[in-house]
HTML snippet that shows the backbone in 3Dmol.js (N, CA, C, O; Angstrom):
<script src="https://3Dmol.org/build/3Dmol-min.js"></script>
<div id="view" style="width:600px;height:400px;position:relative"></div>
<script>
const pdb = `
ATOM      1  N   MET A   1     189.118-128.116  35.693  1.00  0.00           N
ATOM      2  CA  MET A   1     189.091-129.491  36.178  1.00  0.00           C
ATOM      3  C   MET A   1     189.750-129.558  37.537  1.00  0.00           C
ATOM      4  O   MET A   1     190.809-128.967  37.746  1.00  0.00           O
ATOM      5  N   LYS A   2     189.139-130.266  38.456  1.00  0.00           N
ATOM      6  CA  LYS A   2     189.634-130.410  39.793  1.00  0.00           C
ATOM      7  C   LYS A   2     190.851-131.348  39.829  1.00  0.00           C
ATOM      8  O   LYS A   2     190.859-132.382  39.160  1.00  0.00           O
ATOM      9  N   LYS A   3     191.868-130.985  40.607  1.00  0.00           N
ATOM     10  CA  LYS A   3     193.059-131.816  40.682  1.00  0.00           C
ATOM     11  C   LYS A   3     192.942-132.955  41.699  1.00  0.00           C
ATOM     12  O   LYS A   3     193.543-134.013  41.512  1.00  0.00           O
ATOM     13  N   GLY A   4     192.179-132.745  42.765  1.00  0.00           N
ATOM     14  CA  GLY A   4     192.057-133.764  43.766  1.00  0.00           C
ATOM     15  C   GLY A   4     190.903-133.510  44.713  1.00  0.00           C
ATOM     16  O   GLY A   4     190.341-132.416  44.753  1.00  0.00           O
ATOM     17  N   PHE A   5     190.560-134.536  45.473  1.00  0.00           N
ATOM     18  CA  PHE A   5     189.448-134.472  46.421  1.00  0.00           C
ATOM     19  C   PHE A   5     189.916-134.787  47.812  1.00  0.00           C
ATOM     20  O   PHE A   5     190.757-135.665  48.004  1.00  0.00           O
ATOM     21  N   SER A   6     189.395-134.093  48.775  1.00  0.00           N
ATOM     22  CA  SER A   6     189.650-134.440  50.155  1.00  0.00           C
ATOM     23  C   SER A   6     188.733-135.606  50.540  1.00  0.00           C
ATOM     24  O   SER A   6     187.767-135.892  49.833  1.00  0.00           O
ATOM     25  N   VAL A   7     189.029-136.269  51.642  1.00  0.00           N
ATOM     26  CA  VAL A   7     188.213-137.389  52.089  1.00  0.00           C
ATOM     27  C   VAL A   7     186.767-136.937  52.350  1.00  0.00           C
ATOM     28  O   VAL A   7     185.844-137.607  51.886  1.00  0.00           O
ATOM     29  N   PRO A   8     186.528-135.821  53.079  1.00  0.00           N
ATOM     30  CA  PRO A   8     185.132-135.411  53.301  1.00  0.00           C
ATOM     31  C   PRO A   8     184.399-135.038  52.009  1.00  0.00           C
ATOM     32  O   PRO A   8     183.202-135.297  51.888  1.00  0.00           O
ATOM     33  N   SER A   9     185.097-134.436  51.046  1.00  0.00           N
ATOM     34  CA  SER A   9     184.412-134.074  49.809  1.00  0.00           C
ATOM     35  C   SER A   9     184.052-135.300  49.000  1.00  0.00           C
ATOM     36  O   SER A   9     183.035-135.293  48.307  1.00  0.00           O
ATOM     37  N   LEU A  10     184.864-136.371  49.064  1.00  0.00           N
ATOM     38  CA  LEU A  10     184.522-137.615  48.389  1.00  0.00           C
ATOM     39  C   LEU A  10     183.330-138.278  49.042  1.00  0.00           C
ATOM     40  O   LEU A  10     182.442-138.798  48.366  1.00  0.00           O
ATOM     41  N   ALA A  11     183.317-138.257  50.375  1.00  0.00           N
ATOM     42  CA  ALA A  11     182.167-138.847  51.084  1.00  0.00           C
ATOM     43  C   ALA A  11     180.873-138.155  50.678  1.00  0.00           C
ATOM     44  O   ALA A  11     179.848-138.809  50.485  1.00  0.00           O
ATOM     45  N   GLU A  12     180.919-136.861  50.552  1.00  0.00           N
ATOM     46  CA  GLU A  12     179.736-136.083  50.134  1.00  0.00           C
ATOM     47  C   GLU A  12     179.380-136.395  48.666  1.00  0.00           C
ATOM     48  O   GLU A  12     178.212-136.556  48.315  1.00  0.00           O
ATOM     49  N   ARG A  13     180.418-136.475  47.828  1.00  0.00           N
ATOM     50  CA  ARG A  13     180.203-136.750  46.394  1.00  0.00           C
ATOM     51  C   ARG A  13     179.511-138.103  46.181  1.00  0.00           C
ATOM     52  O   ARG A  13     178.678-138.252  45.286  1.00  0.00           O
ATOM     53  N   TRP A  14     179.864-139.066  47.003  1.00  0.00           N
ATOM     54  CA  TRP A  14     179.340-140.420  46.878  1.00  0.00           C
ATOM     55  C   TRP A  14     178.086-140.610  47.724  1.00  0.00           C
ATOM     56  O   TRP A  14     177.905-141.660  48.341  1.00  0.00           O
ATOM     57  N   GLY A  15     177.265-139.652  47.753  1.00  0.00           N
ATOM     58  CA  GLY A  15     175.942-139.774  48.372  1.00  0.00           C
ATOM     59  C   GLY A  15     175.952-139.788  49.884  1.00  0.00           C
ATOM     60  O   GLY A  15     175.104-140.417  50.516  1.00  0.00           O
ATOM     61  N   GLY A  16     176.895-139.107  50.448  1.00  0.00           N
ATOM     62  CA  GLY A  16     176.891-138.993  51.895  1.00  0.00           C
ATOM     63  C   GLY A  16     177.372-140.252  52.629  1.00  0.00           C
ATOM     64  O   GLY A  16     176.988-140.496  53.772  1.00  0.00           O
ATOM     65  N   CYS A  17     178.244-141.072  51.938  1.00  0.00           N
ATOM     66  CA  CYS A  17     178.811-142.205  52.669  1.00  0.00           C
ATOM     67  C   CYS A  17     179.722-141.656  53.752  1.00  0.00           C
ATOM     68  O   CYS A  17     180.048-140.469  53.743  1.00  0.00           O
ATOM     69  N   SER A  18     180.126-142.481  54.662  1.00  0.00           N
ATOM     70  CA  SER A  18     180.911-141.995  55.786  1.00  0.00           C
ATOM     71  C   SER A  18     182.351-141.687  55.389  1.00  0.00           C
ATOM     72  O   SER A  18     182.891-142.255  54.440  1.00  0.00           O
ATOM     73  N   ILE A  19     182.952-140.777  56.137  1.00  0.00           N
ATOM     74  CA  ILE A  19     184.350-140.421  55.941  1.00  0.00           C
ATOM     75  C   ILE A  19     185.214-141.657  56.258  1.00  0.00           C
ATOM     76  O   ILE A  19     186.221-141.905  55.595  1.00  0.00           O
ATOM     77  N   ASP A  20     184.811-142.411  57.264  1.00  0.00           N
ATOM     78  CA  ASP A  20     185.535-143.636  57.597  1.00  0.00           C
ATOM     79  C   ASP A  20     185.545-144.654  56.466  1.00  0.00           C
ATOM     80  O   ASP A  20     186.524-145.376  56.275  1.00  0.00           O
ATOM     81  N   HIS A  21     184.437-144.706  55.712  1.00  0.00           N
ATOM     82  CA  HIS A  21     184.367-145.625  54.592  1.00  0.00           C
ATOM     83  C   HIS A  21     185.412-145.244  53.524  1.00  0.00           C
ATOM     84  O   HIS A  21     186.089-146.114  52.975  1.00  0.00           O
ATOM     85  N   VAL A  22     185.532-143.958  53.243  1.00  0.00           N
ATOM     86  CA  VAL A  22     186.527-143.498  52.260  1.00  0.00           C
ATOM     87  C   VAL A  22     187.927-143.790  52.774  1.00  0.00           C
ATOM     88  O   VAL A  22     188.784-144.247  52.017  1.00  0.00           O
ATOM     89  N   ARG A  23     188.165-143.533  54.044  1.00  0.00           N
ATOM     90  CA  ARG A  23     189.472-143.848  54.629  1.00  0.00           C
ATOM     91  C   ARG A  23     189.775-145.340  54.550  1.00  0.00           C
ATOM     92  O   ARG A  23     190.914-145.731  54.295  1.00  0.00           O
ATOM     93  N   ASN A  24     188.779-146.158  54.764  1.00  0.00           N
ATOM     94  CA  ASN A  24     188.965-147.627  54.671  1.00  0.00           C
ATOM     95  C   ASN A  24     189.319-148.030  53.247  1.00  0.00           C
ATOM     96  O   ASN A  24     190.167-148.900  53.045  1.00  0.00           O
ATOM     97  N   LEU A  25     188.690-147.419  52.268  1.00  0.00           N
ATOM     98  CA  LEU A  25     189.024-147.718  50.870  1.00  0.00           C
ATOM     99  C   LEU A  25     190.493-147.377  50.600  1.00  0.00           C
ATOM    100  O   LEU A  25     191.185-148.119  49.903  1.00  0.00           O
ATOM    101  N   ILE A  26     190.956-146.284  51.137  1.00  0.00           N
ATOM    102  CA  ILE A  26     192.363-145.894  50.967  1.00  0.00           C
ATOM    103  C   ILE A  26     193.251-146.894  51.685  1.00  0.00           C
ATOM    104  O   ILE A  26     194.250-147.337  51.119  1.00  0.00           O
ATOM    105  N   ALA A  27     192.921-147.258  52.900  1.00  0.00           N
ATOM    106  CA  ALA A  27     193.755-148.175  53.691  1.00  0.00           C
ATOM    107  C   ALA A  27     193.817-149.562  53.064  1.00  0.00           C
ATOM    108  O   ALA A  27     194.840-150.241  53.157  1.00  0.00           O
ATOM    109  N   MET A  28     192.721-149.989  52.421  1.00  0.00           N
ATOM    110  CA  MET A  28     192.701-151.315  51.776  1.00  0.00           C
ATOM    111  C   MET A  28     193.379-151.295  50.413  1.00  0.00           C
ATOM    112  O   MET A  28     193.592-152.344  49.805  1.00  0.00           O
ATOM    113  N   GLY A  29     193.718-150.098  49.933  1.00  0.00           N
ATOM    114  CA  GLY A  29     194.364-150.016  48.619  1.00  0.00           C
ATOM    115  C   GLY A  29     193.427-149.981  47.447  1.00  0.00           C
ATOM    116  O   GLY A  29     193.864-150.040  46.298  1.00  0.00           O
ATOM    117  N   GLU A  30     192.136-149.884  47.716  1.00  0.00           N
ATOM    118  CA  GLU A  30     191.168-149.816  46.613  1.00  0.00           C
ATOM    119  C   GLU A  30     191.104-148.410  46.003  1.00  0.00           C
ATOM    120  O   GLU A  30     190.628-148.233  44.881  1.00  0.00           O
ATOM    121  N   LEU A  31     191.581-147.425  46.745  1.00  0.00           N
ATOM    122  CA  LEU A  31     191.542-146.048  46.283  1.00  0.00           C
ATOM    123  C   LEU A  31     192.896-145.430  46.566  1.00  0.00           C
ATOM    124  O   LEU A  31     193.316-145.353  47.720  1.00  0.00           O
ATOM    125  N   ARG A  32     193.579-144.992  45.529  1.00  0.00           N
ATOM    126  CA  ARG A  32     194.911-144.420  45.661  1.00  0.00           C
ATOM    127  C   ARG A  32     194.801-142.993  46.133  1.00  0.00           C
ATOM    128  O   ARG A  32     193.990-142.223  45.619  1.00  0.00           O
ATOM    129  N   ALA A  33     195.609-142.637  47.103  1.00  0.00           N
ATOM    130  CA  ALA A  33     195.546-141.260  47.677  1.00  0.00           C
ATOM    131  C   ALA A  33     196.967-140.830  48.047  1.00  0.00           C
ATOM    132  O   ALA A  33     197.869-141.656  48.188  1.00  0.00           O
ATOM    133  N   ILE A  34     197.133-139.549  48.195  1.00  0.00           N
ATOM    134  CA  ILE A  34     198.396-138.946  48.537  1.00  0.00           C
ATOM    135  C   ILE A  34     198.256-138.306  49.932  1.00  0.00           C
ATOM    136  O   ILE A  34     197.330-137.536  50.190  1.00  0.00           O
ATOM    137  N   ASN A  35     199.203-138.651  50.820  1.00  0.00           N
ATOM    138  CA  ASN A  35     199.170-138.060  52.170  1.00  0.00           C
ATOM    139  C   ASN A  35     199.889-136.725  52.133  1.00  0.00           C
ATOM    140  O   ASN A  35     201.093-136.669  51.885  1.00  0.00           O
ATOM    141  N   ILE A  36     199.152-135.650  52.379  1.00  0.00           N
ATOM    142  CA  ILE A  36     199.792-134.320  52.409  1.00  0.00           C
ATOM    143  C   ILE A  36     200.001-133.858  53.832  1.00  0.00           C
ATOM    144  O   ILE A  36     200.435-132.732  54.078  1.00  0.00           O
ATOM    145  N   GLY A  37     199.683-134.749  54.780  1.00  0.00           N
ATOM    146  CA  GLY A  37     199.896-134.439  56.208  1.00  0.00           C
ATOM    147  C   GLY A  37     201.179-135.056  56.691  1.00  0.00           C
ATOM    148  O   GLY A  37     202.142-135.171  55.933  1.00  0.00           O
ATOM    149  N   THR A  38     201.206-135.449  57.926  1.00  0.00           N
ATOM    150  CA  THR A  38     202.373-136.076  58.507  1.00  0.00           C
ATOM    151  C   THR A  38     202.118-137.548  58.704  1.00  0.00           C
ATOM    152  O   THR A  38     201.024-138.037  58.425  1.00  0.00           O
ATOM    153  N   LYS A  39     203.132-138.267  59.190  1.00  0.00           N
ATOM    154  CA  LYS A  39     202.962-139.718  59.400  1.00  0.00           C
ATOM    155  C   LYS A  39     201.919-140.010  60.479  1.00  0.00           C
ATOM    156  O   LYS A  39     201.164-140.979  60.393  1.00  0.00           O
ATOM    157  N   THR A  40     201.899-139.145  61.496  1.00  0.00           N
ATOM    158  CA  THR A  40     200.967-139.396  62.599  1.00  0.00           C
ATOM    159  C   THR A  40     199.598-138.748  62.372  1.00  0.00           C
ATOM    160  O   THR A  40     198.597-139.220  62.910  1.00  0.00           O
ATOM    161  N   ARG A  41     199.546-137.698  61.602  1.00  0.00           N
ATOM    162  CA  ARG A  41     198.270-137.025  61.337  1.00  0.00           C
ATOM    163  C   ARG A  41     198.086-136.927  59.831  1.00  0.00           C
ATOM    164  O   ARG A  41     198.455-135.935  59.202  1.00  0.00           O
ATOM    165  N   LYS A  42     197.515-137.965  59.279  1.00  0.00           N
ATOM    166  CA  LYS A  42     197.386-138.073  57.833  1.00  0.00           C
ATOM    167  C   LYS A  42     196.279-137.203  57.291  1.00  0.00           C
ATOM    168  O   LYS A  42     195.195-137.139  57.871  1.00  0.00           O
ATOM    169  N   THR A  43     196.538-136.538  56.193  1.00  0.00           N
ATOM    170  CA  THR A  43     195.522-135.787  55.465  1.00  0.00           C
ATOM    171  C   THR A  43     195.618-136.256  54.035  1.00  0.00           C
ATOM    172  O   THR A  43     196.620-136.023  53.357  1.00  0.00           O
ATOM    173  N   TRP A  44     194.583-136.910  53.583  1.00  0.00           N
ATOM    174  CA  TRP A  44     194.595-137.528  52.269  1.00  0.00           C
ATOM    175  C   TRP A  44     193.981-136.651  51.209  1.00  0.00           C
ATOM    176  O   TRP A  44     192.985-135.964  51.435  1.00  0.00           O
ATOM    177  N   ILE A  45     194.600-136.691  50.042  1.00  0.00           N
ATOM    178  CA  ILE A  45     194.037-136.084  48.824  1.00  0.00           C
ATOM    179  C   ILE A  45     193.986-137.164  47.787  1.00  0.00           C
ATOM    180  O   ILE A  45     194.998-137.817  47.529  1.00  0.00           O
ATOM    181  N   VAL A  46     192.841-137.376  47.181  1.00  0.00           N
ATOM    182  CA  VAL A  46     192.668-138.382  46.146  1.00  0.00           C
ATOM    183  C   VAL A  46     192.665-137.687  44.788  1.00  0.00           C
ATOM    184  O   VAL A  46     191.791-136.858  44.538  1.00  0.00           O
ATOM    185  N   PRO A  47     193.602-137.992  43.914  1.00  0.00           N
ATOM    186  CA  PRO A  47     193.642-137.339  42.587  1.00  0.00           C
ATOM    187  C   PRO A  47     192.325-137.562  41.820  1.00  0.00           C
ATOM    188  O   PRO A  47     191.705-138.621  41.905  1.00  0.00           O
ATOM    189  N   ALA A  48     191.926-136.529  41.072  1.00  0.00           N
ATOM    190  CA  ALA A  48     190.674-136.595  40.328  1.00  0.00           C
ATOM    191  C   ALA A  48     190.647-137.759  39.341  1.00  0.00           C
ATOM    192  O   ALA A  48     189.607-138.395  39.169  1.00  0.00           O
ATOM    193  N   ASP A  49     191.772-138.046  38.692  1.00  0.00           N
ATOM    194  CA  ASP A  49     191.779-139.156  37.724  1.00  0.00           C
ATOM    195  C   ASP A  49     191.604-140.495  38.444  1.00  0.00           C
ATOM    196  O   ASP A  49     191.027-141.420  37.873  1.00  0.00           O
ATOM    197  N   GLU A  50     192.083-140.620  39.675  1.00  0.00           N
ATOM    198  CA  GLU A  50     191.875-141.842  40.456  1.00  0.00           C
ATOM    199  C   GLU A  50     190.409-141.985  40.858  1.00  0.00           C
ATOM    200  O   GLU A  50     189.864-143.089  40.858  1.00  0.00           O
ATOM    201  N   VAL A  51     189.779-140.872  41.199  1.00  0.00           N
ATOM    202  CA  VAL A  51     188.320-140.906  41.541  1.00  0.00           C
ATOM    203  C   VAL A  51     187.508-141.373  40.319  1.00  0.00           C
ATOM    204  O   VAL A  51     186.603-142.197  40.445  1.00  0.00           O
ATOM    205  N   GLU A  52     187.835-140.849  39.173  1.00  0.00           N
ATOM    206  CA  GLU A  52     187.110-141.237  37.937  1.00  0.00           C
ATOM    207  C   GLU A  52     187.340-142.727  37.635  1.00  0.00           C
ATOM    208  O   GLU A  52     186.409-143.449  37.278  1.00  0.00           O
ATOM    209  N   ALA A  53     188.588-143.169  37.785  1.00  0.00           N
ATOM    210  CA  ALA A  53     188.885-144.578  37.520  1.00  0.00           C
ATOM    211  C   ALA A  53     188.183-145.477  38.538  1.00  0.00           C
ATOM    212  O   ALA A  53     187.651-146.521  38.160  1.00  0.00           O
ATOM    213  N   PHE A  54     188.169-145.108  39.792  1.00  0.00           N
ATOM    214  CA  PHE A  54     187.479-145.867  40.846  1.00  0.00           C
ATOM    215  C   PHE A  54     185.988-145.956  40.550  1.00  0.00           C
ATOM    216  O   PHE A  54     185.394-147.031  40.626  1.00  0.00           O
ATOM    217  N   GLU A  55     185.390-144.826  40.214  1.00  0.00           N
ATOM    218  CA  GLU A  55     183.948-144.818  39.928  1.00  0.00           C
ATOM    219  C   GLU A  55     183.654-145.671  38.703  1.00  0.00           C
ATOM    220  O   GLU A  55     182.627-146.348  38.657  1.00  0.00           O
ATOM    221  N   GLU A  56     184.524-145.651  37.727  1.00  0.00           N
ATOM    222  CA  GLU A  56     184.354-146.492  36.518  1.00  0.00           C
ATOM    223  C   GLU A  56     184.435-147.972  36.899  1.00  0.00           C
ATOM    224  O   GLU A  56     183.620-148.778  36.450  1.00  0.00           O
ATOM    225  N   ARG A  57     185.404-148.318  37.714  1.00  0.00           N
ATOM    226  CA  ARG A  57     185.555-149.735  38.144  1.00  0.00           C
ATOM    227  C   ARG A  57     184.301-150.160  38.914  1.00  0.00           C
ATOM    228  O   ARG A  57     183.801-151.268  38.718  1.00  0.00           O
ATOM    229  N   ARG A  58     183.799-149.301  39.775  1.00  0.00           N
ATOM    230  CA  ARG A  58     182.617-149.624  40.562  1.00  0.00           C
ATOM    231  C   ARG A  58     181.361-149.743  39.697  1.00  0.00           C
ATOM    232  O   ARG A  58     180.513-150.601  39.941  1.00  0.00           O
ATOM    233  N   SER A  59     181.252-148.894  38.706  1.00  0.00           N
ATOM    234  CA  SER A  59     180.031-148.946  37.891  1.00  0.00           C
ATOM    235  C   SER A  59     180.053-150.152  36.964  1.00  0.00           C
ATOM    236  O   SER A  59     178.994-150.646  36.578  1.00  0.00           O
ATOM    237  N   ASN A  60     181.228-150.633  36.602  1.00  0.00           N
ATOM    238  CA  ASN A  60     181.311-151.824  35.714  1.00  0.00           C
ATOM    239  C   ASN A  60     181.262-153.113  36.511  1.00  0.00           C
ATOM    240  O   ASN A  60     181.022-154.182  35.951  1.00  0.00           O
ATOM    241  N   LYS A  61     181.488-153.019  37.819  1.00  0.00           N
ATOM    242  CA  LYS A  61     181.474-154.215  38.659  1.00  0.00           C
ATOM    243  C   LYS A  61     180.068-154.788  38.695  1.00  0.00           C
ATOM    244  O   LYS A  61     179.087-154.072  38.894  1.00  0.00           O
ATOM    245  N   GLN A  62     179.997-156.081  38.500  1.00  0.00           N
ATOM    246  CA  GLN A  62     178.695-156.717  38.518  1.00  0.00           C
ATOM    247  C   GLN A  62     178.117-156.669  39.907  1.00  0.00           C
ATOM    248  O   GLN A  62     178.778-157.025  40.882  1.00  0.00           O
ATOM    249  N   GLN A  63     176.896-156.231  39.992  1.00  0.00           N
ATOM    250  CA  GLN A  63     176.229-156.128  41.269  1.00  0.00           C
ATOM    251  C   GLN A  63     176.005-157.526  41.847  1.00  0.00           C
ATOM    252  O   GLN A  63     175.635-158.451  41.124  1.00  0.00           O
ATOM    253  N   PRO A  64     176.228-157.671  43.140  1.00  0.00           N
ATOM    254  CA  PRO A  64     176.031-158.981  43.728  1.00  0.00           C
ATOM    255  C   PRO A  64     174.581-159.425  43.621  1.00  0.00           C
ATOM    256  O   PRO A  64     173.650-158.638  43.798  1.00  0.00           O
ATOM    257  N   LYS A  65     174.420-160.692  43.329  1.00  0.00           N
ATOM    258  CA  LYS A  65     173.061-161.219  43.190  1.00  0.00           C
ATOM    259  C   LYS A  65     172.570-161.549  44.597  1.00  0.00           C
ATOM    260  O   LYS A  65     173.217-162.267  45.359  1.00  0.00           O
ATOM    261  N   THR A  66     171.429-161.010  44.899  1.00  0.00           N
ATOM    262  CA  THR A  66     170.851-161.311  46.237  1.00  0.00           C
ATOM    263  C   THR A  66     169.825-162.429  46.076  1.00  0.00           C
ATOM    264  O   THR A  66     169.169-162.573  45.044  1.00  0.00           O
ATOM    265  N   ARG A  67     169.724-163.179  47.105  1.00  0.00           N
ATOM    266  CA  ARG A  67     168.729-164.247  47.084  1.00  0.00           C
ATOM    267  C   ARG A  67     167.343-163.637  47.104  1.00  0.00           C
ATOM    268  O   ARG A  67     167.058-162.694  47.842  1.00  0.00           O
ATOM    269  N   GLN A  68     166.509-164.197  46.283  1.00  0.00           N
ATOM    270  CA  GLN A  68     165.135-163.730  46.302  1.00  0.00           C
ATOM    271  C   GLN A  68     164.449-164.382  47.504  1.00  0.00           C
ATOM    272  O   GLN A  68     164.582-165.579  47.761  1.00  0.00           O
ATOM    273  N   ARG A  69     163.738-163.568  48.199  1.00  0.00           N
ATOM    274  CA  ARG A  69     163.057-164.100  49.360  1.00  0.00           C
ATOM    275  C   ARG A  69     161.842-164.923  48.914  1.00  0.00           C
ATOM    276  O   ARG A  69     161.033-164.495  48.091  1.00  0.00           O
ATOM    277  N   LEU A  70     161.759-166.068  49.471  1.00  0.00           N
ATOM    278  CA  LEU A  70     160.609-166.893  49.190  1.00  0.00           C
ATOM    279  C   LEU A  70     159.468-166.444  50.092  1.00  0.00           C
ATOM    280  O   LEU A  70     159.680-166.063  51.244  1.00  0.00           O
ATOM    281  N   ALA A  71     158.305-166.493  49.572  1.00  0.00           N
ATOM    282  CA  ALA A  71     157.163-166.137  50.409  1.00  0.00           C
ATOM    283  C   ALA A  71     157.118-167.140  51.564  1.00  0.00           C
ATOM    284  O   ALA A  71     157.213-168.352  51.375  1.00  0.00           O
ATOM    285  N   SER A  72     156.973-166.596  52.733  1.00  0.00           N
ATOM    286  CA  SER A  72     156.946-167.534  53.855  1.00  0.00           C
ATOM    287  C   SER A  72     155.652-168.306  53.843  1.00  0.00           C
ATOM    288  O   SER A  72     154.567-167.757  54.029  1.00  0.00           O
ATOM    289  N   VAL A  73     155.793-169.562  53.624  1.00  0.00           N
ATOM    290  CA  VAL A  73     154.633-170.440  53.536  1.00  0.00           C
ATOM    291  C   VAL A  73     154.623-171.319  54.774  1.00  0.00           C
ATOM    292  O   VAL A  73     155.548-172.100  54.998  1.00  0.00           O
ATOM    293  N   THR A  74     153.625-171.196  55.538  1.00  0.00           N
ATOM    294  CA  THR A  74     153.483-172.051  56.710  1.00  0.00           C
ATOM    295  C   THR A  74     152.648-173.269  56.345  1.00  0.00           C
ATOM    296  O   THR A  74     151.500-173.136  55.920  1.00  0.00           O
ATOM    297  N   PRO A  75     153.217-174.442  56.510  1.00  0.00           N
ATOM    298  CA  PRO A  75     152.408-175.618  56.157  1.00  0.00           C
ATOM    299  C   PRO A  75     151.195-175.750  57.026  1.00  0.00           C
ATOM    300  O   PRO A  75     151.204-175.361  58.193  1.00  0.00           O
ATOM    301  N   GLU A  76     150.183-176.283  56.473  1.00  0.00           N
ATOM    302  CA  GLU A  76     148.940-176.505  57.230  1.00  0.00           C
ATOM    303  C   GLU A  76     149.239-177.494  58.360  1.00  0.00           C
ATOM    304  O   GLU A  76     149.869-178.533  58.163  1.00  0.00           O
ATOM    305  N   ARG A  77     148.764-177.129  59.540  1.00  0.00           N
ATOM    306  CA  ARG A  77     148.986-178.001  60.673  1.00  0.00           C
ATOM    307  C   ARG A  77     147.724-178.818  60.909  1.00  0.00           C
ATOM    308  O   ARG A  77     146.601-178.347  60.729  1.00  0.00           O
ATOM    309  N   GLU A  78     147.945-180.005  61.300  1.00  0.00           N
ATOM    310  CA  GLU A  78     146.812-180.845  61.682  1.00  0.00           C
ATOM    311  C   GLU A  78     146.755-180.851  63.200  1.00  0.00           C
ATOM    312  O   GLU A  78     147.680-181.298  63.877  1.00  0.00           O
ATOM    313  N   TRP A  79     145.680-180.362  63.697  1.00  0.00           N
ATOM    314  CA  TRP A  79     145.489-180.324  65.140  1.00  0.00           C
ATOM    315  C   TRP A  79     144.799-181.598  65.548  1.00  0.00           C
ATOM    316  O   TRP A  79     143.801-182.008  64.955  1.00  0.00           O
ATOM    317  N   VAL A  80     145.342-182.208  66.560  1.00  0.00           N
ATOM    318  CA  VAL A  80     144.765-183.474  67.030  1.00  0.00           C
ATOM    319  C   VAL A  80     143.950-183.232  68.247  1.00  0.00           C
ATOM    320  O   VAL A  80     143.376-184.168  68.803  1.00  0.00           O
TER     321      VAL A  80
END
`;
const viewer = $3Dmol.createViewer("view");
viewer.addModel(pdb, "pdb");
viewer.setStyle({}, {cartoon: {color: "spectrum"}});
viewer.zoomTo();
viewer.render();
</script>
């Protein structure tokens, strides 16, 4: 069992999302990570149990309802 994931490996695991997206999730506190770098040059490792919990939260989250597009109906014009 894997102990943790690097930011690039998580981006690849999640279907090629961007590395910046994963970093943003960490910065916003949605994804817990451990900095194994320095204060100025951060290197994040996300524990495997946190990845599983995050994926579980995301899969249970209700998908946003999108508005159904109405067929564009152009009213009949009366030409004078």
